[in-house]
Chimera marker file (.cmm) of the C-alpha trace (Angstrom):
<marker_set name="trace">
<marker id="1" x="-30.960" y="42.508" z="-60.253" r="1" g="1" b="0" radius="0.5"/>
<marker id="2" x="-28.257" y="41.439" z="-57.701" r="1" g="1" b="0" radius="0.5"/>
<marker id="3" x="-27.268" y="38.632" z="-60.231" r="1" g="1" b="0" radius="0.5"/>
<marker id="4" x="-26.893" y="41.405" z="-63.041" r="1" g="1" b="0" radius="0.5"/>
<marker id="5" x="-24.457" y="43.488" z="-60.960" r="1" g="1" b="0" radius="0.5"/>
<marker id="6" x="-22.578" y="40.540" z="-59.409" r="1" g="1" b="0" radius="0.5"/>
<marker id="7" x="-22.105" y="39.228" z="-63.158" r="1" g="1" b="0" radius="0.5"/>
<marker id="8" x="-21.042" y="42.499" z="-64.702" r="1" g="1" b="0" radius="0.5"/>
<marker id="9" x="-19.154" y="43.917" z="-61.644" r="1" g="1" b="0" radius="0.5"/>
<marker id="10" x="-15.530" y="43.261" z="-60.739" r="1" g="1" b="0" radius="0.5"/>
<marker id="11" x="-14.261" y="43.587" z="-57.009" r="1" g="1" b="0" radius="0.5"/>
<marker id="12" x="-12.964" y="46.862" z="-56.193" r="1" g="1" b="0" radius="0.5"/>
<marker id="13" x="-11.743" y="48.155" z="-52.728" r="1" g="1" b="0" radius="0.5"/>
<marker id="14" x="-11.832" y="51.916" z="-53.625" r="1" g="1" b="0" radius="0.5"/>
<marker id="15" x="-14.446" y="54.133" z="-52.682" r="1" g="1" b="0" radius="0.5"/>
<marker id="16" x="-14.584" y="56.228" z="-56.043" r="1" g="1" b="0" radius="0.5"/>
<marker id="17" x="-14.464" y="55.138" z="-59.798" r="1" g="1" b="0" radius="0.5"/>
<marker id="18" x="-10.836" y="54.235" z="-60.660" r="1" g="1" b="0" radius="0.5"/>
<marker id="19" x="-9.255" y="56.700" z="-63.122" r="1" g="1" b="0" radius="0.5"/>
<marker id="20" x="-8.300" y="54.038" z="-65.345" r="1" g="1" b="0" radius="0.5"/>
<marker id="21" x="-11.801" y="52.370" z="-65.551" r="1" g="1" b="0" radius="0.5"/>
<marker id="22" x="-12.767" y="50.790" z="-68.777" r="1" g="1" b="0" radius="0.5"/>
<marker id="23" x="-16.425" y="51.510" z="-69.577" r="1" g="1" b="0" radius="0.5"/>
<marker id="24" x="-16.745" y="48.891" z="-72.404" r="1" g="1" b="0" radius="0.5"/>
<marker id="25" x="-18.125" y="45.513" z="-70.971" r="1" g="1" b="0" radius="0.5"/>
<marker id="26" x="-16.815" y="42.280" z="-72.709" r="1" g="1" b="0" radius="0.5"/>
<marker id="27" x="-19.351" y="39.992" z="-74.603" r="1" g="1" b="0" radius="0.5"/>
<marker id="28" x="-18.396" y="37.195" z="-72.392" r="1" g="1" b="0" radius="0.5"/>
<marker id="29" x="-19.482" y="39.285" z="-69.155" r="1" g="1" b="0" radius="0.5"/>
<marker id="30" x="-22.960" y="40.445" z="-71.148" r="1" g="1" b="0" radius="0.5"/>
<marker id="31" x="-23.620" y="36.563" z="-71.795" r="1" g="1" b="0" radius="0.5"/>
<marker id="32" x="-22.816" y="35.786" z="-68.220" r="1" g="1" b="0" radius="0.5"/>
<marker id="33" x="-25.286" y="38.610" z="-66.937" r="1" g="1" b="0" radius="0.5"/>
<marker id="34" x="-27.935" y="37.370" z="-69.298" r="1" g="1" b="0" radius="0.5"/>
<marker id="35" x="-27.728" y="33.840" z="-67.938" r="1" g="1" b="0" radius="0.5"/>
<marker id="36" x="-27.917" y="35.053" z="-64.405" r="1" g="1" b="0" radius="0.5"/>
<marker id="37" x="-30.560" y="37.752" z="-64.615" r="1" g="1" b="0" radius="0.5"/>
<marker id="38" x="-33.848" y="38.468" z="-66.608" r="1" g="1" b="0" radius="0.5"/>
<marker id="39" x="-32.069" y="40.801" z="-68.889" r="1" g="1" b="0" radius="0.5"/>
<marker id="40" x="-31.092" y="40.601" z="-72.726" r="1" g="1" b="0" radius="0.5"/>
<marker id="41" x="-28.426" y="42.907" z="-74.420" r="1" g="1" b="0" radius="0.5"/>
<marker id="42" x="-28.957" y="43.857" z="-78.049" r="1" g="1" b="0" radius="0.5"/>
<marker id="43" x="-26.038" y="44.267" z="-80.270" r="1" g="1" b="0" radius="0.5"/>
<marker id="44" x="-27.578" y="47.033" z="-82.439" r="1" g="1" b="0" radius="0.5"/>
<marker id="45" x="-28.924" y="50.189" z="-80.816" r="1" g="1" b="0" radius="0.5"/>
<marker id="46" x="-32.514" y="50.894" z="-81.630" r="1" g="1" b="0" radius="0.5"/>
<marker id="47" x="-33.184" y="53.419" z="-84.495" r="1" g="1" b="0" radius="0.5"/>
<marker id="48" x="-33.318" y="57.193" z="-83.886" r="1" g="1" b="0" radius="0.5"/>
<marker id="49" x="-36.506" y="59.134" z="-83.779" r="1" g="1" b="0" radius="0.5"/>
<marker id="50" x="-37.395" y="62.748" z="-82.897" r="1" g="1" b="0" radius="0.5"/>
<marker id="51" x="-37.707" y="63.420" z="-79.131" r="1" g="1" b="0" radius="0.5"/>
<marker id="52" x="-41.106" y="64.013" z="-77.912" r="1" g="1" b="0" radius="0.5"/>
<marker id="53" x="-42.238" y="65.496" z="-74.651" r="1" g="1" b="0" radius="0.5"/>
<marker id="54" x="-43.445" y="62.922" z="-72.211" r="1" g="1" b="0" radius="0.5"/>
<marker id="55" x="-47.055" y="63.734" z="-71.152" r="1" g="1" b="0" radius="0.5"/>
<marker id="56" x="-48.303" y="60.398" z="-69.836" r="1" g="1" b="0" radius="0.5"/>
<marker id="57" x="-49.685" y="60.436" z="-66.353" r="1" g="1" b="0" radius="0.5"/>
<marker id="58" x="-51.461" y="57.200" z="-66.271" r="1" g="1" b="0" radius="0.5"/>
<marker id="59" x="-50.192" y="53.571" z="-66.038" r="1" g="1" b="0" radius="0.5"/>
<marker id="60" x="-51.579" y="51.528" z="-69.069" r="1" g="1" b="0" radius="0.5"/>
<marker id="61" x="-53.908" y="48.641" z="-68.284" r="1" g="1" b="0" radius="0.5"/>
<marker id="62" x="-51.805" y="46.199" z="-70.697" r="1" g="1" b="0" radius="0.5"/>
<marker id="63" x="-48.391" y="44.835" z="-71.009" r="1" g="1" b="0" radius="0.5"/>
<marker id="64" x="-46.865" y="47.853" z="-73.488" r="1" g="1" b="0" radius="0.5"/>
<marker id="65" x="-43.949" y="49.860" z="-73.490" r="1" g="1" b="0" radius="0.5"/>
<marker id="66" x="-44.587" y="53.205" z="-71.608" r="1" g="1" b="0" radius="0.5"/>
<marker id="67" x="-42.982" y="56.165" z="-70.032" r="1" g="1" b="0" radius="0.5"/>
<marker id="68" x="-44.636" y="58.286" z="-67.242" r="1" g="1" b="0" radius="0.5"/>
<marker id="69" x="-43.884" y="61.938" z="-66.915" r="1" g="1" b="0" radius="0.5"/>
<marker id="70" x="-41.963" y="63.037" z="-63.789" r="1" g="1" b="0" radius="0.5"/>
<marker id="71" x="-43.817" y="62.952" z="-60.672" r="1" g="1" b="0" radius="0.5"/>
<marker id="72" x="-46.691" y="60.820" z="-62.207" r="1" g="1" b="0" radius="0.5"/>
<marker id="73" x="-47.903" y="57.299" z="-61.426" r="1" g="1" b="0" radius="0.5"/>
<marker id="74" x="-50.366" y="56.003" z="-58.838" r="1" g="1" b="0" radius="0.5"/>
<marker id="75" x="-49.908" y="57.713" z="-55.469" r="1" g="1" b="0" radius="0.5"/>
<marker id="76" x="-50.764" y="55.770" z="-52.143" r="1" g="1" b="0" radius="0.5"/>
<marker id="77" x="-50.104" y="56.763" z="-48.541" r="1" g="1" b="0" radius="0.5"/>
<marker id="78" x="-49.455" y="54.122" z="-46.173" r="1" g="1" b="0" radius="0.5"/>
<marker id="79" x="-48.825" y="55.270" z="-42.586" r="1" g="1" b="0" radius="0.5"/>
<marker id="80" x="-47.128" y="58.522" z="-42.821" r="1" g="1" b="0" radius="0.5"/>
<marker id="81" x="-45.222" y="57.545" z="-46.151" r="1" g="1" b="0" radius="0.5"/>
<marker id="82" x="-46.315" y="58.469" z="-49.708" r="1" g="1" b="0" radius="0.5"/>
<marker id="83" x="-45.600" y="55.988" z="-52.334" r="1" g="1" b="0" radius="0.5"/>
<marker id="84" x="-45.730" y="56.482" z="-56.090" r="1" g="1" b="0" radius="0.5"/>
<marker id="85" x="-46.226" y="53.243" z="-58.048" r="1" g="1" b="0" radius="0.5"/>
<marker id="86" x="-45.027" y="53.202" z="-61.432" r="1" g="1" b="0" radius="0.5"/>
<marker id="87" x="-46.421" y="49.895" z="-62.530" r="1" g="1" b="0" radius="0.5"/>
<marker id="88" x="-48.796" y="47.100" z="-61.479" r="1" g="1" b="0" radius="0.5"/>
<marker id="89" x="-49.414" y="43.366" z="-62.298" r="1" g="1" b="0" radius="0.5"/>
<marker id="90" x="-51.281" y="44.190" z="-65.653" r="1" g="1" b="0" radius="0.5"/>
<marker id="91" x="-48.162" y="45.855" z="-66.936" r="1" g="1" b="0" radius="0.5"/>
<marker id="92" x="-45.514" y="43.528" z="-65.939" r="1" g="1" b="0" radius="0.5"/>
<marker id="93" x="-44.458" y="40.061" z="-66.662" r="1" g="1" b="0" radius="0.5"/>
<marker id="94" x="-45.092" y="37.590" z="-63.801" r="1" g="1" b="0" radius="0.5"/>
<marker id="95" x="-42.011" y="36.560" z="-61.903" r="1" g="1" b="0" radius="0.5"/>
<marker id="96" x="-41.082" y="33.033" z="-60.776" r="1" g="1" b="0" radius="0.5"/>
<marker id="97" x="-40.219" y="34.277" z="-57.348" r="1" g="1" b="0" radius="0.5"/>
<marker id="98" x="-42.807" y="35.749" z="-54.946" r="1" g="1" b="0" radius="0.5"/>
<marker id="99" x="-42.442" y="37.434" z="-51.548" r="1" g="1" b="0" radius="0.5"/>
<marker id="100" x="-44.105" y="35.803" z="-48.668" r="1" g="1" b="0" radius="0.5"/>
<marker id="101" x="-44.666" y="37.217" z="-45.296" r="1" g="1" b="0" radius="0.5"/>
<marker id="102" x="-44.857" y="35.000" z="-42.093" r="1" g="1" b="0" radius="0.5"/>
<marker id="103" x="-46.584" y="36.633" z="-39.319" r="1" g="1" b="0" radius="0.5"/>
<marker id="104" x="-46.804" y="40.425" z="-39.450" r="1" g="1" b="0" radius="0.5"/>
<marker id="105" x="-45.559" y="42.716" z="-42.189" r="1" g="1" b="0" radius="0.5"/>
<marker id="106" x="-42.005" y="43.715" z="-41.201" r="1" g="1" b="0" radius="0.5"/>
<marker id="107" x="-39.361" y="43.365" z="-43.527" r="1" g="1" b="0" radius="0.5"/>
<marker id="108" x="-37.511" y="40.964" z="-41.364" r="1" g="1" b="0" radius="0.5"/>
<marker id="109" x="-40.540" y="38.598" z="-41.295" r="1" g="1" b="0" radius="0.5"/>
<marker id="110" x="-40.634" y="38.571" z="-45.458" r="1" g="1" b="0" radius="0.5"/>
<marker id="111" x="-38.631" y="36.003" z="-47.383" r="1" g="1" b="0" radius="0.5"/>
<marker id="112" x="-38.309" y="35.151" z="-51.218" r="1" g="1" b="0" radius="0.5"/>
<marker id="113" x="-39.542" y="31.812" z="-52.270" r="1" g="1" b="0" radius="0.5"/>
<link id1="1" id2="2" r="1" g="1" b="0" radius="0.2"/>
<link id1="2" id2="3" r="1" g="1" b="0" radius="0.2"/>
<link id1="3" id2="4" r="1" g="1" b="0" radius="0.2"/>
<link id1="4" id2="5" r="1" g="1" b="0" radius="0.2"/>
<link id1="5" id2="6" r="1" g="1" b="0" radius="0.2"/>
<link id1="6" id2="7" r="1" g="1" b="0" radius="0.2"/>
<link id1="7" id2="8" r="1" g="1" b="0" radius="0.2"/>
<link id1="8" id2="9" r="1" g="1" b="0" radius="0.2"/>
<link id1="9" id2="10" r="1" g="1" b="0" radius="0.2"/>
<link id1="10" id2="11" r="1" g="1" b="0" radius="0.2"/>
<link id1="11" id2="12" r="1" g="1" b="0" radius="0.2"/>
<link id1="12" id2="13" r="1" g="1" b="0" radius="0.2"/>
<link id1="13" id2="14" r="1" g="1" b="0" radius="0.2"/>
<link id1="14" id2="15" r="1" g="1" b="0" radius="0.2"/>
<link id1="15" id2="16" r="1" g="1" b="0" radius="0.2"/>
<link id1="16" id2="17" r="1" g="1" b="0" radius="0.2"/>
<link id1="17" id2="18" r="1" g="1" b="0" radius="0.2"/>
<link id1="18" id2="19" r="1" g="1" b="0" radius="0.2"/>
<link id1="19" id2="20" r="1" g="1" b="0" radius="0.2"/>
<link id1="20" id2="21" r="1" g="1" b="0" radius="0.2"/>
<link id1="21" id2="22" r="1" g="1" b="0" radius="0.2"/>
<link id1="22" id2="23" r="1" g="1" b="0" radius="0.2"/>
<link id1="23" id2="24" r="1" g="1" b="0" radius="0.2"/>
<link id1="24" id2="25" r="1" g="1" b="0" radius="0.2"/>
<link id1="25" id2="26" r="1" g="1" b="0" radius="0.2"/>
<link id1="26" id2="27" r="1" g="1" b="0" radius="0.2"/>
<link id1="27" id2="28" r="1" g="1" b="0" radius="0.2"/>
<link id1="28" id2="29" r="1" g="1" b="0" radius="0.2"/>
<link id1="29" id2="30" r="1" g="1" b="0" radius="0.2"/>
<link id1="30" id2="31" r="1" g="1" b="0" radius="0.2"/>
<link id1="31" id2="32" r="1" g="1" b="0" radius="0.2"/>
<link id1="32" id2="33" r="1" g="1" b="0" radius="0.2"/>
<link id1="33" id2="34" r="1" g="1" b="0" radius="0.2"/>
<link id1="34" id2="35" r="1" g="1" b="0" radius="0.2"/>
<link id1="35" id2="36" r="1" g="1" b="0" radius="0.2"/>
<link id1="36" id2="37" r="1" g="1" b="0" radius="0.2"/>
<link id1="37" id2="38" r="1" g="1" b="0" radius="0.2"/>
<link id1="38" id2="39" r="1" g="1" b="0" radius="0.2"/>
<link id1="39" id2="40" r="1" g="1" b="0" radius="0.2"/>
<link id1="40" id2="41" r="1" g="1" b="0" radius="0.2"/>
<link id1="41" id2="42" r="1" g="1" b="0" radius="0.2"/>
<link id1="42" id2="43" r="1" g="1" b="0" radius="0.2"/>
<link id1="43" id2="44" r="1" g="1" b="0" radius="0.2"/>
<link id1="44" id2="45" r="1" g="1" b="0" radius="0.2"/>
<link id1="45" id2="46" r="1" g="1" b="0" radius="0.2"/>
<link id1="46" id2="47" r="1" g="1" b="0" radius="0.2"/>
<link id1="47" id2="48" r="1" g="1" b="0" radius="0.2"/>
<link id1="48" id2="49" r="1" g="1" b="0" radius="0.2"/>
<link id1="49" id2="50" r="1" g="1" b="0" radius="0.2"/>
<link id1="50" id2="51" r="1" g="1" b="0" radius="0.2"/>
<link id1="51" id2="52" r="1" g="1" b="0" radius="0.2"/>
<link id1="52" id2="53" r="1" g="1" b="0" radius="0.2"/>
<link id1="53" id2="54" r="1" g="1" b="0" radius="0.2"/>
<link id1="54" id2="55" r="1" g="1" b="0" radius="0.2"/>
<link id1="55" id2="56" r="1" g="1" b="0" radius="0.2"/>
<link id1="56" id2="57" r="1" g="1" b="0" radius="0.2"/>
<link id1="57" id2="58" r="1" g="1" b="0" radius="0.2"/>
<link id1="58" id2="59" r="1" g="1" b="0" radius="0.2"/>
<link id1="59" id2="60" r="1" g="1" b="0" radius="0.2"/>
<link id1="60" id2="61" r="1" g="1" b="0" radius="0.2"/>
<link id1="61" id2="62" r="1" g="1" b="0" radius="0.2"/>
<link id1="62" id2="63" r="1" g="1" b="0" radius="0.2"/>
<link id1="63" id2="64" r="1" g="1" b="0" radius="0.2"/>
<link id1="64" id2="65" r="1" g="1" b="0" radius="0.2"/>
<link id1="65" id2="66" r="1" g="1" b="0" radius="0.2"/>
<link id1="66" id2="67" r="1" g="1" b="0" radius="0.2"/>
<link id1="67" id2="68" r="1" g="1" b="0" radius="0.2"/>
<link id1="68" id2="69" r="1" g="1" b="0" radius="0.2"/>
<link id1="69" id2="70" r="1" g="1" b="0" radius="0.2"/>
<link id1="70" id2="71" r="1" g="1" b="0" radius="0.2"/>
<link id1="71" id2="72" r="1" g="1" b="0" radius="0.2"/>
<link id1="72" id2="73" r="1" g="1" b="0" radius="0.2"/>
<link id1="73" id2="74" r="1" g="1" b="0" radius="0.2"/>
<link id1="74" id2="75" r="1" g="1" b="0" radius="0.2"/>
<link id1="75" id2="76" r="1" g="1" b="0" radius="0.2"/>
<link id1="76" id2="77" r="1" g="1" b="0" radius="0.2"/>
<link id1="77" id2="78" r="1" g="1" b="0" radius="0.2"/>
<link id1="78" id2="79" r="1" g="1" b="0" radius="0.2"/>
<link id1="79" id2="80" r="1" g="1" b="0" radius="0.2"/>
<link id1="80" id2="81" r="1" g="1" b="0" radius="0.2"/>
<link id1="81" id2="82" r="1" g="1" b="0" radius="0.2"/>
<link id1="82" id2="83" r="1" g="1" b="0" radius="0.2"/>
<link id1="83" id2="84" r="1" g="1" b="0" radius="0.2"/>
<link id1="84" id2="85" r="1" g="1" b="0" radius="0.2"/>
<link id1="85" id2="86" r="1" g="1" b="0" radius="0.2"/>
<link id1="86" id2="87" r="1" g="1" b="0" radius="0.2"/>
<link id1="87" id2="88" r="1" g="1" b="0" radius="0.2"/>
<link id1="88" id2="89" r="1" g="1" b="0" radius="0.2"/>
<link id1="89" id2="90" r="1" g="1" b="0" radius="0.2"/>
<link id1="90" id2="91" r="1" g="1" b="0" radius="0.2"/>
<link id1="91" id2="92" r="1" g="1" b="0" radius="0.2"/>
<link id1="92" id2="93" r="1" g="1" b="0" radius="0.2"/>
<link id1="93" id2="94" r="1" g="1" b="0" radius="0.2"/>
<link id1="94" id2="95" r="1" g="1" b="0" radius="0.2"/>
<link id1="95" id2="96" r="1" g="1" b="0" radius="0.2"/>
<link id1="96" id2="97" r="1" g="1" b="0" radius="0.2"/>
<link id1="97" id2="98" r="1" g="1" b="0" radius="0.2"/>
<link id1="98" id2="99" r="1" g="1" b="0" radius="0.2"/>
<link id1="99" id2="100" r="1" g="1" b="0" radius="0.2"/>
<link id1="100" id2="101" r="1" g="1" b="0" radius="0.2"/>
<link id1="101" id2="102" r="1" g="1" b="0" radius="0.2"/>
<link id1="102" id2="103" r="1" g="1" b="0" radius="0.2"/>
<link id1="103" id2="104" r="1" g="1" b="0" radius="0.2"/>
<link id1="104" id2="105" r="1" g="1" b="0" radius="0.2"/>
<link id1="105" id2="106" r="1" g="1" b="0" radius="0.2"/>
<link id1="106" id2="107" r="1" g="1" b="0" radius="0.2"/>
<link id1="107" id2="108" r="1" g="1" b="0" radius="0.2"/>
<link id1="108" id2="109" r="1" g="1" b="0" radius="0.2"/>
<link id1="109" id2="110" r="1" g="1" b="0" radius="0.2"/>
<link id1="110" id2="111" r="1" g="1" b="0" radius="0.2"/>
<link id1="111" id2="112" r="1" g="1" b="0" radius="0.2"/>
<link id1="112" id2="113" r="1" g="1" b="0" radius="0.2"/>
</marker_set>
């Protein structure tokens, strides 16, 4: 996702949103972002439908669009930390990059390949 923000973003030294910010992104910036990240921008918004309350609490077993209700997902405890997983390999598209760890499992020993 870093490539996406780098392609769409513009350098700014301030600490808050500038008052004259232009929220519209130029088509050239969108094309640049599509080329640098795994993203596609649609020219037309999806059709409108009647809102429905989300009741899903399970991650599906296949690659289909899904939404989970707030606080749901697969919960795991690792040490003293609780993690909520909102997806797994069966619901996502394989990535070209993989995370490999040398000796140990500290973040500093991991690298993208």
